C-alpha positions, -999 to +999 in steps of 0.1 A: -057+159-059-065+192-074-048+225-080-075+247-065-065+267-034-095+256-013-099+221-027-109+196+000-127+223+021-164+220+026-186+251+031-222+249+044-239+279+027-270+292+046-270+325+028-296+342+006-299+373-017-265+389-026-240+396+001-238+360+015-241+342-018-214+363-033-190+353-005-198+316-010-195+321-048-159+332-043-152+303-020-166+280-046-145+295-073-114+290-052-122+253-051-143+247-019-172+223-020-201+246-013-233+230-002-261+256-005-289+249+020-323+262+008-357+262+024-381+242+004-411+258+021-402+292+007-389+282-028-352+285-018-330+315-021-349+347-027-326+353-058-344+325-076-374+349-080-354+379-093-363+390-128-351+387-155-351+350-163-332+328-188-345+296-204-351+279-237-366+311-251-337+333-241-340+363-218-374+373-205-388+396-178-411+369-165-409+331-162-423+312-192-412+276-184-406+256-153-368+254-159-363+291-164-337+304-140-333+340-128-301+357-140-293+364-104-293+327-095-276+318-127-247+341-116-246+335-078-253+298-078-225+286-100-202+258-087-225+251-058-245+220-047-281+228-038-299+208-010-332+216+006-337+217+044-364+234+064-344+246+094-377+255+112-387+219+112-376+202+144-365+171+124-340+192+106-317+195+136-303+159+131-297+166+094-281+199+101-258+182+126-247+157+100-240+185+075-218+206+098-200+178+117-172+174+092-175+208+074-148+234+075-168+266+071-204+278+076-215+311+061-248+327+071-264+361+066-295+359+087-309+389+106-298+392+142-315+367+165-326+342+137-298+317+143-306+316+180-343+309+172-333+282+147-309+266+171-279+271+148-260+299+165-223+299+166-223+288+202-245+258+193-226+249+161-193+251+180-204+223+202-210+201+171-177+210+154-151+230+173-129+233+142-156+250+121-151+286+109-185+302+113-188+334+092-216+358+097-224+387+072-250+412+084-260+448+081-246+460+114-227+431+130-236+401+151-247+423+180-275+438+159-282+474+149-308+501+151-345+493+148-351+459+134-314+454+127-322+446+091-304+464+063-305+467+026-277+481+004-293+516+001-296+518+039-260+509+043-249+534+017-269+561+034-255+555+068-219+550+056-216+585+042-207+573+007-238+589-008-224+624+002-191+618-015-204+618-051-224+642-071-223+680-074-220+701-042-254+716-045-272+683-054-289+657-031-273+624-021-262+601-049-267+563-046-237+543-059-248+525-091-235+491-078-249+476-046-215+484-032-224+475+005-237+441-006-206+434-027-180+448-003-189+429+029-185+395+013-149+404+002-140+410+038-159+379+048-138+358+024-106+373+037-117+366+073-128+331+065-096+321+048-076+338+076-095+318+102-089+286+083-052+293+083-053+300+121-072+268+127-045+248+110-022+259+139-047+260+168-071+232+159-099+256+168-124+274+146-139+308+154-167+332+146-159+356+118-183+386+120-185+411+091-209+440+089-220+458+057-219+491+075-185+486+089-170+474+057-183+503+036-176+530+063-141+517+066-136+525+030-151+559+033-125+565+061-097+556+037-102+590+022-098+618+048-130+636+040-131+653+074-096+667+068-106+680+034-135+698+050-113+712+078-089+729+053-117+741+030-116+715+003-150+703-008-160+667-001-183+666-032-168+679-064-190+663-091-172+651-122-139+669-114-115+667-085-099+701-080-073+689-054-058+666-080-062+689-110-063+681-139-084+652-129-120+642-137-146+633-163-146+653-195-170+655-225-158+646-260-177+651-292-188+614-291-187+604-255-168+610-223-133+603-210-116+600-176-084+620-172-061+615-143-031+638-143-022+649-107+016+649-110+037+675-126+048+652-154+012+641-162-002+677-160+025+691-183+018+662-207-018+673-208-008+708-217+014+696-245-014+673-258-039+702-261-013+723-279-004+746-250+031+735-240+040+770-228+016+768-200+038+742-183+060+771-171+030+794-163+029+801-125-008+791-125+000+755-137+037+747-131+033+730-097+006+709-081-003+735-055-006+761-082-029+739-103-051+732-073-056+769-068-064+774-105-083+741-109-115+756-123-097+776-149-074+747-159-103+722-162-123+746-183-093+750-207-090+713-211-128+708-214-131+733-242-104+715-261-120+681-256-156+688-263-153+694-300-130+664-307-137+627-310-126+604-283-101+585-305-083+617-313-082+629-276-070+596-263-044+593-289-031+628-280-030+620-243-015+586-248+013+600-269+023+622-239+020+593-214-010+607-197-035+583-181-068+587-198-096+563-209-130+562-225-160+560-201-176+528-212-211+514-209-213+483-185-222+461-215-190+471-233-168+469-202-177+433-193-168+423-228-133+437-228-110+411-244-085+416-216-108+408-187-124+379-207-090+364-215-081+366-178-115+351-169-123+380-146-156+380-165-169+348-179-200+338-200-231+327-182-248+295-193-281+279-184-276+244-170-299+228-195-301+252-225-265+266-225-257+300-238-292+310-249-285+346-241-254+367-245-248+372-207-216+379-188-210+372-152-183+378-126-154+354-126-128+351-098-106+381-104-075+366-089-047+350-110-024+324-094+009+312-108+005+276-093-033+273-087-065+272-107-097+291-100-129+287-120-167+292-120-174+268-147-203+247-133-238+261-139-262+271-111-282+242-097-320+237-095-336+239-061-326+207-042-309+193-073-282+176-052-303+162-023-295+126-032-258+132-039-253+151-006-276+132+017-272+097+003-237+097-012-219+121+012-238+116+044-248+080+039-286+083+043-306+053+031-334+056+005-359+050+034-344+078+054-346+102+024-382+092+017-391+098+053-375+133+053-394+142+021-427+129+035-423+150+066-413+181+046-379+183+062-361+184+028 
């Protein structure tokens, strides 16, 4: 018995790189047993070769020792079991069948057509285990996309329109600093997977869950009516400020920058009091929201002039005293060490499986708090094939002779 939401569920993880492994990382954090299947012929998940690396000498740009692990794998491999299996080897089909026969979920992020060529498509796997939830994460969807159908995060950002929602109006496209397409699709994949598991409880049947990076990100772009903004003359790209919500945006201070969000009358009037101009709350340029939108440039310049000569601490204290939402713009290194997110385990320390916390690294936790369940990412990333014996011998019942034969034939 355990108090984790997905305890007792087994996930066969055929993913590599970021989008797929992040989905299975979340499933692992929610308590599922995730068996990560890696190709021994190619050195496993491509993330294993992403610089920088962590080992006995700490953090380095290149590998120095055999047991050095990439930070990417250190982060994305936590709470997973690693087995090796060359799915291109004909002998692998029997092993794959044994893996999926009693599993609850399979997650893959191959390019279109690859699962057919390998003989592990949804149609084929459904014959082996009708209750299985088969989740696919791809650039454009299971039907494929333009050209090769392959997609990287920047391609998805470009096609989704999100690059033209940030930056100054007269500048070129702006790439989102996070690989947002790679990180968003797995969130929807996990929602779809858990939903399909719930449905299978009632129907006894699994199904194919199909999530595309392009669809996931474009759906979020469509959450904001950019086409409506354009139709009524509001700019889609406004840089650091948002005139239609004035006062709203990023402002310079003497020692940094702050975010100010004051779109309501109460918040806006609080800003004016904080900067020592309470009388402007009754000014016909700033009294109502529509008036402030028309005078946004003037209003923003007024606040900007007041902020730029003052330290952040003074500015934030003044706004906070008036109940105005405002915050320091932090560097990522500082943000991931916020005592609040650390206490809630939304960010957790990263540790090398053998050498421990040899570098001061922070990694994503599971940012969901349950009142009657536990989530965690507390087991370190595995080495390539580290759990071959445990999975193949202890869980699937293979003999030592069978394991030796699979190794000699380069199946595992």
